[in-house]
DRENSEVEX-863879 format. One record per atom (N, C-alpha, C, O, CB): residue number from 1; atom name; x, y, z. Coordinates in steps of 0.1 Angstrom, whole numbers. Glycine has a CB too. Example, Ala and Ser with C-alpha at 12.3 -4.5 7.8 and 13.67 -1.06 7.14 Angstrom:
BEGIN
pakol:guba:px:py:pz
1:N:132:-57:78 .
1:CA:123:-45:78 .
1:C:132:-33:78 .
1:O:142:-33:85 .
1:CB:113:-45:90 .
2:N:128:-22:71 .
2:CA:137:-11:71 .
2:C:129:0:79 .
2:O:134:11:80 .
2:CB:141:-6:57 .
# end
This chain:
BEGIN
pakol:guba:px:py:pz
1:N:-509:316:-716 .
1:CA:-506:328:-709 .
1:C:-518:338:-710 .
1:O:-522:340:-721 .
1:CB:-493:334:-713 .
2:N:-522:343:-699 .
2:CA:-533:352:-699 .
2:C:-527:366:-700 .
2:O:-518:370:-693 .
2:CB:-542:351:-686 .
3:N:-532:374:-710 .
3:CA:-527:388:-712 .
3:C:-536:398:-705 .
3:O:-548:397:-704 .
3:CB:-527:391:-727 .
4:N:-529:408:-699 .
4:CA:-537:419:-693 .
4:C:-544:427:-704 .
4:O:-540:427:-715 .
4:CB:-528:428:-684 .
5:N:-555:433:-700 .
5:CA:-562:441:-710 .
5:C:-554:453:-715 .
5:O:-557:458:-726 .
5:CB:-575:447:-703 .
6:N:-544:456:-709 .
6:CA:-535:468:-713 .
6:C:-524:463:-722 .
6:O:-516:472:-726 .
6:CB:-530:475:-701 .
7:N:-523:451:-726 .
7:CA:-511:446:-734 .
7:C:-512:452:-748 .
7:O:-523:451:-754 .
7:CB:-511:431:-735 .
8:N:-502:458:-753 .
8:CA:-501:464:-766 .
8:C:-495:453:-775 .
8:O:-482:452:-775 .
8:CB:-493:477:-766 .
9:N:-503:446:-783 .
9:CA:-498:435:-791 .
9:C:-491:439:-803 .
9:O:-486:431:-811 .
9:CB:-509:426:-795 .
10:N:-490:452:-806 .
10:CA:-482:458:-817 .
10:C:-469:464:-813 .
10:O:-462:469:-821 .
10:CB:-491:468:-824 .
11:N:-466:464:-800 .
11:CA:-454:471:-795 .
11:C:-442:463:-798 .
11:O:-442:450:-800 .
11:CB:-455:473:-780 .
12:N:-430:469:-798 .
12:CA:-418:462:-800 .
12:C:-415:453:-789 .
12:O:-409:442:-791 .
12:CB:-406:472:-802 .
13:N:-418:457:-777 .
13:CA:-416:448:-765 .
13:C:-424:435:-767 .
13:O:-418:424:-764 .
13:CB:-421:455:-752 .
14:N:-436:436:-771 .
14:CA:-444:423:-773 .
14:C:-438:415:-784 .
14:O:-437:403:-783 .
14:CB:-459:427:-776 .
15:N:-434:421:-795 .
15:CA:-428:414:-806 .
15:C:-415:407:-802 .
15:O:-413:396:-806 .
15:CB:-425:423:-818 .
16:N:-407:413:-793 .
16:CA:-395:407:-788 .
16:C:-399:395:-779 .
16:O:-392:385:-779 .
16:CB:-387:417:-780 .
17:N:-409:396:-771 .
17:CA:-413:385:-762 .
17:C:-417:373:-770 .
17:O:-413:362:-766 .
17:CB:-424:390:-753 .
18:N:-425:375:-780 .
18:CA:-429:363:-788 .
18:C:-420:359:-799 .
18:O:-423:350:-807 .
18:CB:-443:366:-793 .
19:N:-409:366:-800 .
19:CA:-399:363:-811 .
19:C:-402:367:-825 .
19:O:-396:362:-834 .
19:CB:-396:349:-810 .
20:N:-412:376:-826 .
20:CA:-416:380:-840 .
20:C:-408:391:-846 .
20:O:-410:395:-857 .
20:CB:-431:385:-839 .
21:N:-398:396:-838 .
21:CA:-390:407:-843 .
21:C:-375:403:-844 .
21:O:-366:411:-844 .
21:CB:-391:419:-834 .
22:N:-373:390:-846 .
22:CA:-359:385:-846 .
22:C:-354:384:-860 .
22:O:-361:383:-870 .
22:CB:-358:372:-840 .
23:N:-340:385:-862 .
23:CA:-333:384:-874 .
23:C:-329:369:-876 .
23:O:-325:362:-866 .
23:CB:-321:393:-875 .
24:N:-329:364:-888 .
24:CA:-324:351:-892 .
24:C:-312:352:-901 .
24:O:-313:360:-910 .
24:CB:-336:342:-899 .
25:N:-302:344:-899 .
25:CA:-290:344:-907 .
25:C:-293:337:-920 .
25:O:-300:327:-920 .
25:CB:-278:338:-900 .
26:N:-286:341:-931 .
26:CA:-286:333:-943 .
26:C:-273:336:-950 .
26:O:-266:346:-948 .
26:CB:-298:337:-953 .
27:N:-269:327:-959 .
27:CA:-257:328:-967 .
27:C:-261:334:-981 .
27:O:-267:327:-989 .
27:CB:-249:315:-968 .
28:N:-256:346:-984 .
28:CA:-260:352:-997 .
28:C:-253:344:-1008 .
28:O:-241:340:-1007 .
28:CB:-255:367:-997 .
29:N:-261:343:-1019 .
29:CA:-255:336:-1031 .
29:C:-256:346:-1043 .
29:O:-267:350:-1046 .
29:CB:-264:323:-1034 .
30:N:-245:349:-1048 .
30:CA:-244:359:-1059 .
30:C:-241:352:-1073 .
30:O:-235:341:-1073 .
30:CB:-233:369:-1056 .
31:N:-246:358:-1083 .
31:CA:-243:354:-1097 .
31:C:-237:365:-1104 .
31:O:-242:376:-1104 .
31:CB:-256:348:-1104 .
32:N:-226:362:-1112 .
32:CA:-219:372:-1120 .
32:C:-213:384:-1112 .
32:O:-211:395:-1117 .
32:CB:-229:379:-1130 .
33:N:-209:381:-1099 .
33:CA:-202:390:-1091 .
33:C:-187:387:-1093 .
33:O:-183:376:-1091 .
33:CB:-206:389:-1076 .
34:N:-179:397:-1098 .
34:CA:-165:395:-1100 .
34:C:-158:396:-1087 .
34:O:-158:406:-1081 .
34:CB:-160:405:-1111 .
35:N:-151:385:-1083 .
35:CA:-144:385:-1070 .
35:C:-130:381:-1072 .
35:O:-126:371:-1079 .
35:CB:-151:374:-1061 .
36:N:-121:389:-1066 .
36:CA:-107:385:-1065 .
36:C:-103:383:-1051 .
36:O:-105:392:-1042 .
36:CB:-98:397:-1072 .
37:N:-98:372:-1047 .
37:CA:-95:369:-1033 .
37:C:-107:362:-1026 .
37:O:-118:361:-1032 .
37:CB:-90:381:-1026 .
38:N:-105:359:-1014 .
38:CA:-115:353:-1006 .
38:C:-125:363:-1000 .
38:O:-121:369:-989 .
38:CB:-109:344:-995 .
39:N:-136:365:-1006 .
39:CA:-146:375:-1001 .
39:C:-155:369:-991 .
39:O:-159:357:-993 .
39:CB:-154:381:-1013 .
40:N:-158:376:-980 .
40:CA:-167:371:-970 .
40:C:-181:378:-972 .
40:O:-182:390:-973 .
40:CB:-161:374:-956 .
41:N:-191:369:-972 .
41:CA:-205:374:-973 .
41:C:-213:370:-960 .
41:O:-212:359:-955 .
41:CB:-212:368:-986 .
42:N:-220:380:-954 .
42:CA:-229:377:-943 .
42:C:-242:383:-946 .
42:O:-243:393:-952 .
42:CB:-223:382:-930 .
43:N:-253:376:-942 .
43:CA:-266:381:-945 .
43:C:-276:378:-934 .
43:O:-274:368:-926 .
43:CB:-272:375:-958 .
44:N:-286:386:-932 .
44:CA:-296:383:-923 .
44:C:-309:389:-928 .
44:O:-309:398:-936 .
44:CB:-293:390:-909 .
45:N:-321:383:-924 .
45:CA:-334:388:-929 .
45:C:-344:386:-917 .
45:O:-341:379:-908 .
45:CB:-339:380:-941 .
46:N:-355:394:-919 .
46:CA:-366:392:-909 .
46:C:-379:395:-916 .
46:O:-380:404:-924 .
46:CB:-364:402:-897 .
47:N:-389:387:-912 .
47:CA:-402:390:-917 .
47:C:-408:402:-908 .
47:O:-407:402:-896 .
47:CB:-412:378:-916 .
48:N:-415:411:-915 .
48:CA:-421:422:-909 .
48:C:-435:423:-916 .
48:O:-436:429:-927 .
48:CB:-413:436:-910 .
49:N:-445:418:-909 .
49:CA:-458:417:-915 .
49:C:-458:409:-927 .
49:O:-454:397:-927 .
49:CB:-464:432:-919 .
50:N:-462:414:-939 .
50:CA:-462:406:-952 .
50:C:-449:410:-960 .
50:O:-450:409:-973 .
50:CB:-474:409:-959 .
51:N:-439:415:-954 .
51:CA:-427:418:-962 .
51:C:-414:411:-955 .
51:O:-415:408:-943 .
51:CB:-425:433:-964 .
52:N:-404:410:-963 .
52:CA:-391:406:-958 .
52:C:-381:418:-959 .
52:O:-380:424:-970 .
52:CB:-386:393:-966 .
53:N:-374:421:-948 .
53:CA:-363:430:-949 .
53:C:-350:422:-948 .
53:O:-349:412:-940 .
53:CB:-364:441:-937 .
54:N:-340:426:-955 .
54:CA:-327:419:-955 .
54:C:-316:428:-955 .
54:O:-317:440:-960 .
54:CB:-326:409:-966 .
55:N:-304:424:-950 .
55:CA:-292:431:-950 .
55:C:-280:422:-953 .
55:O:-280:410:-948 .
55:CB:-289:438:-936 .
56:N:-271:426:-961 .
56:CA:-260:418:-965 .
56:C:-247:426:-965 .
56:O:-247:438:-968 .
56:CB:-262:412:-980 .
57:N:-236:420:-960 .
57:CA:-223:426:-961 .
57:C:-214:418:-969 .
57:O:-213:406:-969 .
57:CB:-217:427:-946 .
58:N:-206:425:-978 .
58:CA:-196:419:-987 .
58:C:-183:425:-982 .
58:O:-181:437:-984 .
58:CB:-199:422:-1002 .
59:N:-174:417:-977 .
59:CA:-161:421:-972 .
59:C:-151:415:-982 .
59:O:-148:403:-981 .
59:CB:-159:417:-957 .
60:N:-145:424:-990 .
60:CA:-136:419:-1001 .
60:C:-122:418:-995 .
60:O:-117:426:-988 .
60:CB:-136:429:-1012 .
61:N:-116:406:-998 .
61:CA:-102:404:-994 .
61:C:-93:412:-1003 .
61:O:-84:419:-999 .
61:CB:-98:388:-995 .
62:N:-96:411:-1016 .
62:CA:-88:419:-1026 .
62:C:-98:429:-1033 .
62:O:-96:441:-1033 .
62:CB:-81:410:-1036 .
63:N:-108:423:-1041 .
63:CA:-118:432:-1047 .
63:C:-130:425:-1051 .
63:O:-130:413:-1054 .
63:CB:-111:439:-1059 .
64:N:-141:432:-1053 .
64:CA:-154:428:-1058 .
64:C:-158:438:-1068 .
64:O:-155:450:-1067 .
64:CB:-165:425:-1047 .
65:N:-165:434:-1079 .
65:CA:-171:443:-1089 .
65:C:-184:438:-1093 .
65:O:-186:425:-1094 .
65:CB:-161:445:-1101 .
66:N:-193:446:-1096 .
66:CA:-207:442:-1101 .
66:C:-210:450:-1114 .
66:O:-205:461:-1116 .
66:CB:-217:445:-1090 .
67:N:-218:444:-1122 .
67:CA:-223:449:-1135 .
67:C:-238:451:-1134 .
67:O:-245:441:-1131 .
67:CB:-219:441:-1147 .
68:N:-243:463:-1135 .
68:CA:-257:466:-1135 .
68:C:-265:458:-1145 .
68:O:-260:457:-1157 .
68:CB:-260:481:-1137 .
69:N:-276:452:-1141 .
69:CA:-284:444:-1150 .
69:C:-279:429:-1152 .
69:O:-286:421:-1158 .
69:CB:-285:450:-1163 .
70:N:-268:426:-1146 .
70:CA:-262:413:-1148 .
70:C:-259:406:-1134 .
70:O:-262:394:-1132 .
70:CB:-249:413:-1156 .
71:N:-253:414:-1125 .
71:CA:-249:408:-1112 .
71:C:-262:408:-1103 .
71:O:-268:418:-1101 .
71:CB:-238:416:-1106 .
72:N:-264:397:-1097 .
72:CA:-276:396:-1088 .
72:C:-273:387:-1076 .
72:O:-264:378:-1077 .
72:CB:-288:392:-1095 .
73:N:-282:388:-1066 .
73:CA:-282:379:-1054 .
73:C:-295:373:-1053 .
73:O:-305:379:-1055 .
73:CB:-278:387:-1041 .
74:N:-295:360:-1050 .
74:CA:-308:353:-1047 .
74:C:-314:358:-1034 .
74:O:-307:360:-1024 .
74:CB:-306:337:-1046 .
75:N:-327:361:-1035 .
75:CA:-334:366:-1023 .
75:C:-335:355:-1012 .
75:O:-336:343:-1015 .
75:CB:-348:371:-1026 .
76:N:-334:359:-999 .
76:CA:-334:349:-989 .
76:C:-347:341:-987 .
76:O:-347:330:-982 .
76:CB:-331:355:-976 .
77:N:-358:347:-991 .
77:CA:-371:340:-989 .
77:C:-379:343:-1003 .
77:O:-379:354:-1008 .
77:CB:-380:346:-977 .
78:N:-386:333:-1008 .
78:CA:-393:334:-1020 .
78:C:-404:345:-1019 .
78:O:-412:344:-1010 .
78:CB:-399:320:-1024 .
79:N:-404:354:-1028 .
79:CA:-414:365:-1027 .
79:C:-428:361:-1032 .
79:O:-429:351:-1039 .
79:CB:-409:377:-1036 .
80:N:-437:369:-1028 .
80:CA:-451:367:-1033 .
80:C:-451:372:-1048 .
80:O:-441:378:-1052 .
80:CB:-462:374:-1024 .
81:N:-462:370:-1054 .
81:CA:-463:376:-1068 .
81:C:-466:390:-1068 .
81:O:-476:394:-1074 .
81:CB:-473:367:-1076 .
82:N:-459:398:-1061 .
82:CA:-461:413:-1060 .
82:C:-455:419:-1073 .
82:O:-451:412:-1082 .
82:CB:-454:419:-1048 .
83:N:-454:432:-1073 .
83:CA:-449:439:-1085 .
83:C:-434:441:-1083 .
83:O:-427:438:-1093 .
83:CB:-456:453:-1086 .
84:N:-429:445:-1072 .
84:CA:-415:448:-1070 .
84:C:-412:450:-1056 .
84:O:-421:451:-1047 .
84:CB:-410:460:-1079 .
85:N:-399:451:-1053 .
85:CA:-394:455:-1040 .
85:C:-384:466:-1042 .
85:O:-384:472:-1053 .
85:CB:-388:443:-1031 .
86:N:-376:469:-1033 .
86:CA:-365:479:-1035 .
86:C:-354:476:-1026 .
86:O:-355:469:-1016 .
86:CB:-371:493:-1033 .
87:N:-342:482:-1030 .
87:CA:-330:480:-1022 .
87:C:-320:490:-1026 .
87:O:-321:498:-1035 .
87:CB:-325:466:-1024 .
88:N:-309:490:-1018 .
88:CA:-298:499:-1021 .
88:C:-285:492:-1017 .
88:O:-284:483:-1009 .
88:CB:-299:512:-1014 .
89:N:-274:497:-1023 .
89:CA:-260:493:-1020 .
89:C:-252:504:-1016 .
89:O:-252:515:-1022 .
89:CB:-254:485:-1033 .
90:N:-244:503:-1005 .
90:CA:-236:513:-1000 .
90:C:-222:508:-999 .
90:O:-219:496:-996 .
90:CB:-241:518:-987 .
91:N:-212:517:-1000 .
91:CA:-198:515:-998 .
91:C:-196:518:-983 .
91:O:-196:530:-980 .
91:CB:-189:523:-1007 .
92:N:-194:509:-974 .
92:CA:-193:511:-960 .
92:C:-179:517:-956 .
92:O:-177:522:-946 .
92:CB:-195:498:-952 .
93:N:-169:515:-965 .
93:CA:-156:520:-963 .
93:C:-155:535:-965 .
93:O:-149:543:-957 .
93:CB:-145:513:-971 .
94:N:-161:540:-976 .
94:CA:-161:554:-979 .
94:C:-174:562:-975 .
94:O:-174:574:-977 .
94:CB:-159:556:-994 .
95:N:-184:554:-970 .
95:CA:-196:560:-966 .
95:C:-203:567:-978 .
95:O:-209:578:-976 .
95:CB:-194:570:-955 .
96:N:-203:561:-989 .
96:CA:-209:566:-1001 .
96:C:-220:556:-1007 .
96:O:-217:544:-1007 .
96:CB:-198:569:-1012 .
97:N:-231:561:-1011 .
97:CA:-241:553:-1017 .
97:C:-236:548:-1031 .
97:O:-232:557:-1039 .
97:CB:-255:560:-1018 .
98:N:-237:536:-1034 .
98:CA:-233:531:-1047 .
98:C:-245:532:-1057 .
98:O:-243:537:-1068 .
98:CB:-229:516:-1047 .
99:N:-257:529:-1052 .
99:CA:-269:531:-1060 .
99:C:-280:522:-1056 .
99:O:-279:514:-1047 .
99:CB:-265:529:-1074 .
100:N:-291:524:-1063 .
100:CA:-303:516:-1061 .
100:C:-302:502:-1067 .
100:O:-295:500:-1077 .
100:CB:-316:523:-1067 .
101:N:-308:493:-1061 .
101:CA:-309:479:-1066 .
101:C:-323:476:-1071 .
101:O:-332:483:-1067 .
101:CB:-305:469:-1055 .
102:N:-324:466:-1080 .
102:CA:-337:463:-1086 .
102:C:-341:449:-1081 .
102:O:-334:439:-1083 .
102:CB:-336:463:-1101 .
103:N:-352:448:-1074 .
103:CA:-357:435:-1069 .
103:C:-366:429:-1080 .
103:O:-376:435:-1084 .
103:CB:-365:437:-1056 .
104:N:-362:417:-1084 .
104:CA:-370:410:-1095 .
104:C:-378:399:-1087 .
104:O:-372:388:-1085 .
104:CB:-360:404:-1106 .
105:N:-390:401:-1084 .
105:CA:-398:392:-1076 .
105:C:-402:379:-1085 .
105:O:-404:369:-1079 .
105:CB:-411:398:-1071 .
106:N:-402:381:-1098 .
106:CA:-406:369:-1107 .
106:C:-395:359:-1106 .
106:O:-398:347:-1105 .
106:CB:-407:374:-1121 .
107:N:-382:363:-1105 .
107:CA:-371:353:-1105 .
107:C:-364:352:-1091 .
107:O:-354:346:-1090 .
107:CB:-361:357:-1115 .
108:N:-370:359:-1081 .
108:CA:-365:358:-1067 .
108:C:-350:363:-1066 .
108:O:-342:355:-1061 .
108:CB:-367:344:-1062 .
109:N:-347:375:-1071 .
109:CA:-334:380:-1071 .
109:C:-334:395:-1070 .
109:O:-343:402:-1073 .
109:CB:-326:375:-1083 .
110:N:-322:400:-1065 .
110:CA:-320:415:-1065 .
110:C:-308:418:-1073 .
110:O:-297:412:-1071 .
110:CB:-318:420:-1050 .
111:N:-309:427:-1083 .
111:CA:-298:431:-1091 .
111:C:-291:443:-1085 .
111:O:-297:452:-1080 .
111:CB:-303:435:-1105 .
112:N:-277:441:-1085 .
112:CA:-269:452:-1079 .
112:C:-266:463:-1089 .
112:O:-266:460:-1101 .
112:CB:-256:446:-1074 .
113:N:-263:475:-1085 .
113:CA:-259:485:-1094 .
113:C:-244:483:-1098 .
113:O:-237:474:-1093 .
113:CB:-260:499:-1087 .
114:N:-240:490:-1108 .
114:CA:-226:489:-1113 .
114:C:-216:494:-1102 .
114:O:-218:504:-1096 .
114:CB:-224:497:-1126 .
115:N:-206:486:-1100 .
115:CA:-195:490:-1090 .
115:C:-182:485:-1096 .
115:O:-180:473:-1099 .
115:CB:-198:483:-1076 .
116:N:-172:494:-1098 .
116:CA:-159:490:-1103 .
116:C:-152:482:-1092 .
116:O:-155:483:-1081 .
116:CB:-151:503:-1107 .
117:N:-142:475:-1096 .
117:CA:-134:466:-1087 .
117:C:-129:475:-1075 .
117:O:-123:485:-1077 .
117:CB:-123:460:-1094 .
118:N:-132:470:-1063 .
118:CA:-128:477:-1051 .
118:C:-126:467:-1040 .
118:O:-133:456:-1039 .
118:CB:-139:487:-1047 .
119:N:-117:469:-1031 .
119:CA:-114:461:-1020 .
119:C:-121:466:-1007 .
119:O:-118:462:-996 .
119:CB:-99:461:-1017 .
120:N:-131:475:-1009 .
120:CA:-138:480:-998 .
120:C:-149:471:-993 .
120:O:-152:460:-999 .
120:CB:-145:494:-1002 .
121:N:-156:474:-982 .
121:CA:-167:467:-976 .
121:C:-180:473:-981 .
121:O:-181:485:-981 .
121:CB:-166:467:-960 .
122:N:-189:465:-986 .
122:CA:-202:469:-991 .
122:C:-213:463:-984 .
122:O:-212:453:-978 .
122:CB:-203:466:-1006 .
123:N:-224:471:-983 .
123:CA:-236:466:-977 .
123:C:-248:467:-986 .
123:O:-249:477:-994 .
123:CB:-239:474:-964 .
124:N:-257:457:-986 .
124:CA:-270:458:-993 .
124:C:-281:458:-983 .
124:O:-280:452:-973 .
124:CB:-271:445:-1003 .
125:N:-292:465:-987 .
125:CA:-304:465:-978 .
125:C:-315:464:-988 .
125:O:-315:471:-998 .
125:CB:-305:477:-969 .
126:N:-326:457:-985 .
126:CA:-338:457:-993 .
126:C:-350:451:-986 .
126:O:-349:446:-975 .
126:CB:-335:449:-1005 .
127:N:-361:453:-993 .
127:CA:-374:447:-988 .
127:C:-383:443:-999 .
127:O:-382:449:-1010 .
127:CB:-381:456:-978 .
128:N:-392:434:-997 .
128:CA:-401:429:-1007 .
128:C:-413:422:-1001 .
128:O:-412:418:-989 .
128:CB:-394:421:-1018 .
129:N:-424:420:-1008 .
129:CA:-436:414:-1002 .
129:C:-435:399:-1003 .
129:O:-429:393:-1012 .
129:CB:-448:418:-1010 .
130:N:-440:392:-992 .
130:CA:-441:378:-992 .
130:C:-455:374:-989 .
130:O:-458:362:-989 .
130:CB:-432:372:-981 .
# end
């Protein structure tokens, strides 16, 4: 395809045309997350330059609880040997921030903040270098 001289190869429109701005689904895998009932997890991620952005929803049937420094989720794409990334967890039912998450690039995981048992819907968001 021949491009006109005026094509903006950094624009959102161009990224959409070539599929470089699309989201990919993944199934989040948690460790040490306390779950009561059948909890539904959905996740998506997208590469943006040399980083990965991801979003996850936890929809508790009865309740979920996390322990800071112990509960973590495997990252959707193996990170580069960068220093760190960052993320946050929010309570989507009460519209309250739960807290900051810690991205561990060495072990390819994100640690959740402490959250007492709750039947609410939670969201995670984060980014890190690839």
